[in-house]
C-alpha positions, 0 to 999 in steps of 0.5 A: 161894104155897104149897109141898107137900113130899112124901117120895119112897117114904117107908117105903122111903127111911127104910130106905135112909137107914140102908142106903146100899148099897140106893140104886138097888136095889128095896126094898119094905115089908110090911104088918102081920104081913108080909102083903103089899107096901104100899110100894115105891121107884121101882126096885121099882115098875118091876118091876110088883110087885102091891101088896096081894097076899099076899107068897107070891104075889110070892115068885118075882118078889122072888127073881128081881129080888133085891128087898130086903124089910122089915117095917113099922118104924113107930117109925122112920118116925114119928121120921123124919117128925118130923125132916122136919117140924122141918127144913121148919119152919126154912124157912117161916113156917107149916107144916101137917103133912098126913100122915106124908110130906107137908106144906104150907108157906107160901112166904115173901114174900121168896122171889122165885125159887121154883125156887131155894126149892124146891131149897133145901127139897130140899137141906136135908131131904136134908142133915139127914135123908138123905131125898129129897123132891119139891116142888110150888109154886103159889098154892093147896093144890089146885094144889100137889098138881097141881104135886107130881104134875108134879114126879114125872112130869117128874122129869128136867126138873123136878129134883123141883121144879115151879112153877105160877106163871102161867096158861099153866102152870096150864092146861097142867097141868090139861089133862094131869091126869086128873080121877080123879087130882085131890086130893079127887075119888074114884072115885064122883065121877070116874065121875059126871064121866066120865058127863058127858064130863069127863075132865081137871082142866081140863074140870072147871074149865069146869063151871058153878059152879051145877052143881058146887055142886048135884052136888058140894056146896060142897066140890066148888065150893071145889075147882074154885076152888082149881084155878082159882087162887083160894085157898079152903083155909087152912093148918091150923097146929093140926090139929083134934082127933081124934074117935076114937082106936083101934088094931087089929093082927093076931096073929102066929098065930091064937089060941084062948086068951082070956087071950092075947087079953086081954093083947093088948087091954090092950096096945092100950088102953095105946097108945090111952090114951097118945094120948088123954092127949097130945091132952088128951081123955077118952073117953066110949065104948069099942068092942072088936071081935074077928074070925077070919081071913077069908082061911082059909075052911076055919076057922069064921068069927066077927066081933063088936063091942061098944060100952060107954058109960063112966059117966064119961069117962076117960083112965085106962089101968087103968079103960079096960082094965077096961071093955075086958076086960068088952067082950071077955068079952061077945063072946068065943066059944070054939072059934074061932081069932081073928086080930085084936082092936081097941079104939076110943075115941070120945065125946072131950071135954076133961076140963073138960067132963066131967059127973061121976057122982053116986056116983063117988069122984072119984080123978082128981087122984091117978090123973092124976098116976100116968098122967103118971108112966107116960107120962114113964117110957115116953117116956124108957125105951121103950114099955111099960117101965111097964105094967099087969099086965093087959098081961102078959109073953107078948107074944112069943106074940101079937105081930105077925110081923115077920121082916124088921124093921130096927133102930129106929135113931133111937129105941132106944139098944140098936139105934143104928147102929154104924159100924166 
């Protein structure tokens, strides 16, 4: 048996852990630059606040219902996620971190009462982190997704734990579940299934294997068998290495100064280079893109990107910053007010698989030690404590707008919670 543990309203719940006065009250979390609502707790969802719409369009509803608003605090959310995963690992022989707020678990064979085990998971996570979770337990990963949804839909009856352990329960759940809500079935596939008269997950499992294999490929066939209770997907204990690493953030306000944009780009390069080194990979290609604010049609619009093939794959921050600056020089056009710059690293390989350049002086051993020291200092004393000069000292002039940002309670000594 497998279990899926899902933190309820994760971003909002992380904020409420350190603001217990907000439990039972509507809370929402905003996107980068405080643009729109991207997360809400159950109380806020009950108000039908439109998601993904500009914040000012929700201002009247927020004021009317006294909704508490937070800017995105990703250092806090990332650390709380890690704490949840470490807590879950104490109650299972195998764990797959599926997303920032979800994990698949292997249920120990010694656990005979699955409801009790699910409640034990909930109790320990809440006791150790303060976060509320829901648990779905079933014989396959796809069915745990179904069970997790049922735990939310029937919260009063399930007490946030739902178990699919027999055929009657499996059939009843699949008959209740719309096919478009099945894990792995997107909008286009659901439209094709609707055209064939398939509207529930149960009806999907009644399709002939030959048709599913032909129309939805082997992936669709595996999903069908998972829903039938036949395991097809193992836990991914060690997640596969990423094929691309990147970041892109909007500026706090539109920029025309190329120097400020270069500093922001160097800052982002340092972020992705550190992630690259953590994954023990080097990058062979670097992509830089630049765009104006498409939500201001009255302004001249411009978007462009450039892909640079590096002479030798590298994870060196100064070297990557050099090529990123070169890319920006190629695509920057004066006279525009830019809203976003981003960088992506691709062509990722292990350092041992790198084909060296004939004329490369090969400074890698010495520079690798420098990057290791930089990462250790930044890990110990805080992000960007040590950085390249190209990242500059004018971050306040271009950084994200985060007017409702909560403290980084768990990752910054200067912002640790004070009681008394």
